[in-house]
Each structure stands twice: as C-alpha cells, then as structure tokens.
N, C-alpha and C positions, 0 to 999 in steps of 0.2 A: 229559684230561687233559684232563680236563681242561687254568679256565685254569691253575690250579696243576697240575692233572693234565693233562688233555688236552681243551681245549675243541674237540671234534671229534665226528664222528658217522658211524656206518655205518647205512644205512637198512634198515628192515624194515617192511613195510606194517602198518598199525595194526589194521585191522578183521580179525575172525576169518576172514572169507571170503578175504581177501587172504593171511592166514597159511597157510590151507590150499592156496592156489594156489601158493605158493612151493614146497611140498614136491613138487608135481607139475611144477614148472618153468614155471608159467603166469604168473608175475608178476615184474617186475624188482624188485630190492631197493633201488633208489635212485629216489625220486621228486623230481626237480629241476624246478622250474617257473620260468618267467620271463615278464615283461611288459615290452614296450618301448614307451615313450611317444613318443619322438621318432624318426621314421623317418629323419631327416637326421643322426642322431648319428654314423653311420658316416663321413660326410664330415668331421665335426668331429674324430673320433678320429685321422684321418690327419694333422691339424695339431697334435695336442696335445703332441707332443714338442718343439715349438719353444719358444724362450725366452719366458716370460710376464712380466707386470709384477711378480709377487711374487718371482721368482727363488728359489723354494724349492729347497733342496738337502738330499738325504739325507746325513746325517753318521753314519759308523760310529764307535762307541766301540771302542777297542782290545779285543781278546779278553782276557778275564780269565785269570789264572794258575790253571788248574784242575788241571794235570797232577800236582801234588804232594800233592793231597788224598788222604786215606785211601780214600774211596769211589771216586775216579777210578782209583787204583792197583789197588784190588780188582777193579774192572770190567775194567781192562786185563789183569790176570792171567787172568781168566776167558776173555777173548778170545784171549789167547795160548795157552791150553790146547788150543784147537781146532786152531790152526795147527801146534802141536808134537805133536799126538797121533800115535801110530804109524799109518802108512799101512795101511789095511785090505787084506788079501789079496783079499777080495771086497767091493768097495764096495756099500753098501746102496742100493737104490732106495727112496727115501722119498717117498711121495705126500702132498702138503700141500694142504689146502683153505683158500683165502683168502690174497690177496696184500695184506693190510694190513701194518702194521709187524711184527706178531707172526709172520705167515707168512713175510714177507721175511727177518726176523731168523733164524728157524729154518732156512730154506733157506741163508742166507748162511753160518751157522756150521757146518752140516752139510757144505757144500761145502768150507769151510776145512779140515775134518777128513778130506777125501778121499772123501766119499760123493756120491751122485748124486741130489739132490732134484729132484722134479717138482712144480712149484708151479702149482696150478689156481686161477684167478680167475673167478668167475661173470660179472662184468661186463666191459665193454670198457675199463676204466680201472683203473690201479693205485692202491693206497693205502688202501682200506677207509675207515676213519674220517678219513683225510686226503686223500681223493679230491678232484679238482677238474676242471672242464670249461672249454673255451674257447667263447665264444659267437660269433655271426656277425660281430661287430665285432672279434674277436681279443682280447677281454677275458676274463680268467679269473674264475670264481666257484667258491667252495670249500665243502666240507662243514662246515668249522668254522674258527674263528680259532685258529691253532696257535702256541703260544709255547714256546720252548726255554729251559729254565732251566739255570743253573750247577749246580744240584743234580740234574742228570740225567746221572750219570757214564757209564752204558752208551750213552746216545744220543750224548754228547760223544765217547766212544771210537769209536763207529760212524762219525761224521763224519771223525774222524782216520784211521781204517782205510781209508776210501774216498778220502781225499785231498781232501775238500771242506769243510774247516773255514772257508774263505773265503766260503762260502755262507750263513753265519750273520751277520746284522746285529745286533750287540750294541747295546743301548740303555743310557742312563745308569742307575745303580743307584738306582732310585726306584720307588715305588708311588704312583699318582696316582688320586685319587678325586674324582668330581664332588660338588658341594655342593647337594643339593636345596633347602636353605633359602636358598641364595644362587645363584640361577640364573646360569649362565655362569661360575661360579668353581670352582676346583679346590683340593683339599687334598693335600699331598704328604708322603710318608714318604721321606726321603732318607737313604741308607745311606752314611756317610762311609768313604772308602777307607782312611783312616789307622788305623781301629780293627779289631781282629780280631772274629770271631764268638764269642759272640752279642752282644758289646758294641755292634757297629755297628747291630744290629737294635733293641736297647733304646734306643740314642741316637736312632734314627729315630723311635721312638714318643714319646720325651720331647720331641723338637724340634717335633713336630706340635702346633700350637696352635689349629687350627680345629675338629677333630672331637671332641676330648676335653679336659676340664678337667685341671689338674695332678693333683688327687687321683685322678681316673679313670685318667690315664696311669700314675701310680705303681702303682696297684692292678693295672692291666692287665699291666705289666711283671713285678710280683711274682707275679701269678696264673699266668704262663707258666713260672715256675721249676720246678714239678713235672714238666712235660713235658721240660724241658731236663736236669734232674738225674736224674729217674726213667728217662729214656731209653725204649727200645723196650718194655720190660716195662710201664711205666706207660701208655704209649700204647695198647698192646693191651688193657689192662684196662678201657679206657673204651669198648670197642666196643658194650657193651650200653646205652649212654646216647646219646640224641639231644643235639644242641648245647644245646637249651633245658633238657633234664633235667640236663645237666652244670652249667649255669649255676645252676640252682635248688639243686643239691647244694652247689655252692660257697657260695652265699648262706646256706644253713642250717647250714654246718659251724662248728666252733668258731673256725676261722680266717677267718670270713666277712669280717672287716674287711680282710683282705688278698686277698680273692677278686676275680675279674674282675667289674667293675661290669656291671649289667644293660644299661646303655646301649651297652656294647661290642657287644652283639648287633645292635642297630639300626644302629650306626655302622660296624662292621667285619665281624662274623660273617655277616650276611645277604649282603653282597657276596661274601665268601669262599665261602659255601655254594653260591651260584648259580654262581660261577666254577669251583668244584671239581667239582660234581656236578649242576648245573642245577636244584637244589631248595632249599627254604628250611630254616632251622635247626631247625624243629620236626620235620623228617623226617630230616635228615642225621645219621649217626653221628658222635659227637664224635671218634672215632678218626681219621676222615678229616681233620678240621681239625688235630688234633694231629700227625698224620703230616706234613702240609704244613709246619706251623710248625717241627716238629722238624728236618725236612730243610733248610728254608730258613734257619733261625736258627743251625744248628750249623756251617754252612760260610760263610766270609766272602763268597763270591760265589754262595751257594746261591740267593738270590732274584733274582739278576741275570737279565734277560730278553733274549732274542734272537728276531728274526723271521727266517724263511727269506727269501732274496733273490728268490724267485719262487714259481711254483706247485709244490706238493709232488710230484705225479707225475713231473715232469721233473727237478726240482732235487734231489730226495732219493731217490725210489723207483727211477728208472731207473739211477742209479749202482749201486744194490744189485743190480738185475737184471743189469746188464752184468757185475758181479763174479761172480754166480752162474753165468752162461753161460760166462764165461772159464774156469771150473773144471769145466766139463762138465755143469752143472745145466741145467734147462729151466724156462721160465716160459710158461704158456699162458693167454691171456685168453679170454673167452666160453666158459668151461668150467664150467658149473653142475652141481652134484651133485644128482641126483634121489633117490638111495637109497644107503645103506651096505649092501652085500650081505654076508651072513654064511656062514661054513662051518658044517657040522653041529655043530661043537663050540662055536659062539658067537663065534669070532674073525672078524676081517674077511677076507672073500674078495676084495672089490674095491669100488671106487667106480663106481656107474653114473651116467653123465652124462645130461642131458636130451636130448642128440642120439642117445642109444642106445649111445654108446661106453662100453666097460668098461675101467677103469684098475686095474691090479694093481701091487703093490709088496711089498717086504720089510717095510715098516712104513708106518703111516698116521698123519697128524696132522690134527686139525681146528683151524684157526687163525681161525675165523669168530667173530662175536659170539655170545655164549652163547644168545641167543634162536634163532638159526638152528640151532645144534647141537641144541637141545632139539626142534626140529621134525623133525629127521632121525634122532634116536636110534632104533635098532631097538627094537621092543616088548620083546624079551627082555632088554634092558639097563635098562629104565626103573626097575625095582624094586631094582637094585643100589644100595646106599647111596651110593656115590661119585657116581652120576648122579642119584639121587633128591634129594640135597641141592641140586642145581642149580635146583630149582623155585623157590627163594626169590630167585635171582638173575634180575632182570628189568630189561631196558633202560629207560632213562628218555627221555621225549620231549624233543627240542630242535629249535630252528629257527635257521637261519643266514640273515641278511638282508644283501644288498649293495645299496647305493643310490649311483648316480652323479649328482652335482649339476652344475648349469651354471656353478658358480663355485668358487673356492678358499675353503674355510671357514677363518676365522682363529682361532677359539676352540678350537684343538686342539693336540696335541703329536705329535712323532715318537716315540710310545710307546703301550703298552697303557693304556687308560683304564677304570676301574671306574665304571659309570654310576650305580649306587645308585638306580636307578629301579625301579618295580614290575614292569615287563615286560622290561627289558633287563638283561643281566648285565655284559658287557664289550664294548668296541668299540675300533676303531682306524681312523684315516684312512690307508688302505692306500696312497694316493697320496703319503704322506710316509714311511711305515715300511718299504716294500718297493721295492727297486730296479726290479724288473720292472713293477710297477704304478705307478711314479712318474709324476706329471703335475703340471707347474708351474702349470697354469691351472684345474684342476678337482679336486674332492675325490671320493673314493669311500670311503664309510663301510662297513665290514664290522662287523656287530653280531650278538651272540648273544642271541636272544630266549628268555628263560627266567625262571621255570618256564613250560613250553610245553604242559602236559597239556591245559589248557582251550582252547588255540589250534590244536592240531595238525590239527584237522579244519576249521578256518575257511579262508576263501578267502585267496588271496595279497593281494588288494586290502584285505581287512579287516586283515591283519597289517601291511601297509604303512601304512595309515591310523593304526593304533595306534602304530606305530613313529614316525611323524612327530609325533604328539602328544607322545611322550616326548622326541623331539629338540627340539621347541619349547622344552621346559624346560631342556635342556642348552645350546642355542644361541639364546637369546631374541632376540638382536640380528640373527641371520642366518637362522634357519629359522622358518617359520610353518606350522602344520598345513595351512593352505589354499594353501600354495605361493605366497603373495603376496611372499615373499622369495626364498630359494634355491629353484630349481625342479628337480624330478626329471627327469633325462634318460632313465633306464631303471633297472630293478631286477631282481634275481634273488632268489628265495626257495627255499632248500633245506630241506625238511622231513625230519626223522629221527625217526619214531615210536618207534624202539628204538635208543638210542645206548648209551653206557657203562652198566654195571649200576648200579642205584639203590642207593647205599651207605647203607641204613637200618641201625638197630641190629641186632646179632646176625647180620650177614651173613658176618662173617669166617670162622666155622667151615664155611660152605657153599662157600667158594672151593676148587676142587680142585687137587691137585698135578698136575704136567704128565704124569706117568706114570699112566695109568688102570689099573684092575685087569684089563683085557682085554689079553692078549698082543698086542704090536705096535700098540696104539692109544694115541695121545698127544694131549694138548691144549696149545694155546698161545693166549695172549690176555691182555689186561690184567686180566680177571676171575679168572684162575688165580692160584695162590698165589705171591706175591712181595711185596716190601715197599713198592712204590710205588703201590699201588692202581690206579685206572682212569686211566691216563696213557700218553703216548707212551713214557716211560721204562719203565713197567710192561710195555708190550707188547714192547719190545725185550728186556728182561730175561727175560720169560717165554719168548721164543724161544730165548734162551741156555740156560735151564734145561731146556727141552724137548729141545734138541739134546744137552745133557749126559746126560739120561736115556737117550736112544737110544744114545749111545756106550757108556754103562755096560752096556746090554743087547745089545751087538753080538754076542757069542758066541751068545746065545739066538736072536737074530733071524736070524743067518746060518745057523744049523743048520736042517736040513730038518724037524725036529720038536722039540717042547718042551712044557712044561706049559701049560695053557690060560691060567692067570691068574698075574699077577705081584703080589707084595705091594706095597702103597702105600709108596713110598720116603720117607725123610726129606728135607725140602726142603733143597736145597743153598743155601749162603749165601756 
C-alpha cells in the first residue's frame, strides 16, 4: 500500500539466476545497500537531539473518531469472533511462512481463537514489506514509506487490540502536492472537519485553485459520482480498463461534458497511480484508483493520514509477536523454507527449511509475497487452476531512498508530500513526521523512487544522483544537484525488485481466495482476495480471512484423515 495502499516492499532478487538461488536457499530476499559519505557523522548524531536554532516540534493531531464507522465496527466484529470462538479440544498447530503483516495477522487471530501458530520468517527481521534496519549510527532505514489511513479499519482495530493507538502520529487532514511548474511551491487539498463525507472531499477539490481550473474541478467532482453512487459493483466493473482507457471512455461517452478532464490524469492521477502501485496510469487498472477514492471519500476521516512514531519492526511488529507468544504461539526468525514436501496424495507433508530442519503441522499457510510462493510451488500443483492463475500476479519493482542532509530543510511539511516528479512518487521529511527520527537540526528525506523498473539494476550512486536532480526542482533554494547548497551526510538505498503485485487490468480474477483447493494449505497476503488491494490493510484483512477459513475447517483438519481437496469457499465479507 501502497501510498494509498501500502508504499512498502518485500524484496525478491530480480535476475533469473537469483530467483533460482532463492529456491535453494542460496540468496537473501532483501538487498539493502548503503553509502556513507561523512565518517564523522556518528559524532554529529550524538549531539543531534540538543535544541537547535529552528526549534522544530512534532505536533500530533488528535486521533479521529473512527470507532463508530460501519467499516470499523465490521472489522471489530470480525476480530471479536476469534476471541469468542469455542476453545478447541485439540488446538491446531498451524505453520505459517512469512512474518509480514499478513503472516503476523494470521498468527495473531489464530492464537486469539485458541490455536498454536508457528510463524517462520526467512530473514532476521520482522515485517516483510514494512521491514527496517538500524545502521552503525543508530539511524533506521526502511523498506518503504508507510502511511496509515483512517480508511484502514482492520489496521486501526489491530492497533487498538494491541493497546498501541498512541503510536500513530495523525497529521492534518490534507493532501499536499508539489508544483512542478512552480518550483518550491505546493498545492493543498484540505478536507474541512465540519463537513461529512463525501462533501468534505468534494469541498477539498473545489477549494484547490492551483492544480485545476474551476470547470475542471467541477467536472472532476461530477466524474467521481459514479464511483460513489455505484459503489463496489461499479468499481469492480472497471477492472478491465487502465486509468487512461477509462479516461478515454469517459471522454467519448454521451456524458463526456461531465466526464473527468484529461488534465486530471497529469495533475492528479499520475501521482495517485505511482503512490498506489508504483506504476503510471497507462498500466494501472482503474479499479485500483476507484477503490482508493471510494474508500477515502465515503468516510469522513478515510483519507486522513498517520505516521508510525518509530521503526515498524519494533513499534508495530513486536507487539504482535509478544501477543502471539503470550497465547502459546511461536515466532522464529532465520527460518527460510527450501521446499514444500508432499504426501503421496498431494497434500502437504512438511516444510523443509534450508538448514535441513523439517517442520510439520496440522495446517500450513504461505504468507509470503506471491513471487516467492510461485518459486516454491510443487510441480504437481502448478497446473491446478487456483495456482495457475497466479502467473499473472507479478511483483512491481520499487526503490526506497533515505538521505540525511547537513541542515534543516525549510521547504517541507510535517506530512506526506506528493512529489509529482518523473522519478519520485511520494516523500516525507522523517525528521519532522516521526518522533523516533525527529531531529531539530537536520533533515532526513525518505523518498519512494517509482516507477523503478528501468532503475532497479542501476548503481546506488546513479539513483542518488537522479534523486538529487529531482530534489533540486522541489527545493530550488535549498538543494542543488552538485551539493553546493545542502550537503548529503549519508544515504541508504533499499531496492525491491518484486514488491506488491502489479495491478494491471484484468488481474482481479487471478487473486486467490485464502483457502486453497489443497487440504490444509492456505494463503495470506495483500494479493489474495479482499477488498483493499495491495496495502497494509489488505494484508491484515487477508490474515483474518485466512484464520477464519482455518477455523471453519477445524473438524476436517483435526481429524486424522479426510478428503484431499476442499472446494473453493465464498469470500467472507
């Protein structure tokens, strides 16, 4: 998620040789690289918490009232169903591969229901697409720029269930776009608190005077009405069209006068496409845009954003792990799966790890990115339609860049910013937006470099040089590509050759249900069937659906024998 979804990534090596190496356990799944320019920065960082001349202060906006929305209550009811489920006479041992949000969610809700999950993570860090690392100076660098929205009801419930609501730093209800035609200036969409949804969103569009003319704004607002009125049925019907194709269809229809203007693509949809799925509107399914708009515009606080107050592995993932362990579950790092071993009837016998360990359970879950699952699928499963359809789901490349500067940048906000540049999607000055990363004297920009397909194999220095040229346009008074103004102290580049699945047209029918046709084998992940696409919310909801499917199959799984295959279930909503 994406940024509307989950602007994050789980790494999978890009070259075919590396892909083969993974299946034999010969390659790490995360390639994070860094280059440190100033060897004396460590000394500087020890002094950075002292009061500086700018006296910058992180200001938390009060938590919005989310608890009474229909989606929040629905998510809360689903959470409660696990805690109130009858205690099993024989708790199931469920082996789960992947400790990203999908795997952590699956394990959490199975443990809530009285079962014993065993969560296996290949790497030495929790989080999957929200993983992060600490460098030698004690600074964190992340897999992606992670934004938590009001329209993420299952994520918001999860924070509440763990008692960590205070770890979300809510920002003012705005969307802020850089102005390429006016370097150094920004254009805002401000959502008034006094109006309900969707009027607050329409008002935000109408009040913006920099990006669109009045006729364009009116057409834009009217053009969004079908998505609001038609609801989910209308949104799903647009899956076969790219954003550009949908725009052309609007322009050629009898109602073209009221259609969304072409310039909206350049002014708004390009930025949204890159933020949602790291690709441009000519590739992205219009369904993805409409799902985001539908979710964010239907709820008063749906588009309101929050940053986590620190690094995701410690501030979000560890509380989930502690909860799982408190209920008898287990989480193991450095446990990479080499092979899914099968019984004679084609069901799962065990997971074979790269260290030779064999792990057996009553049920098995793959909560890894779809590309890793496809690498490890047994040959006898590959022609089963359920798995065959996964071929179209392919992770999209993305790059996350962190740059520490020698001064505090003034032309920025305590908020997420849409860069609207050719190479950058979104960015934030994390020294302002995040309490753990707060620095009154120096800025650290975290930027999503996308689309990244042509850059994923380039050197880190090439990527930094290109980023600096783009930043020169965003900060003309403060940043120069030659560093004659703000100077780089150090940087980290995290490359993810295979991140969230590429949401191109006609992908929706390929997304699998969480229950597979193989007895005792389940899937979780934001690519599986749920209504929030590729996002943190989607990952958490997929874990709930996966856990729900396992609970429904309890009698079958607990029995010593049973039919080989289960029918594909109807998606729970």
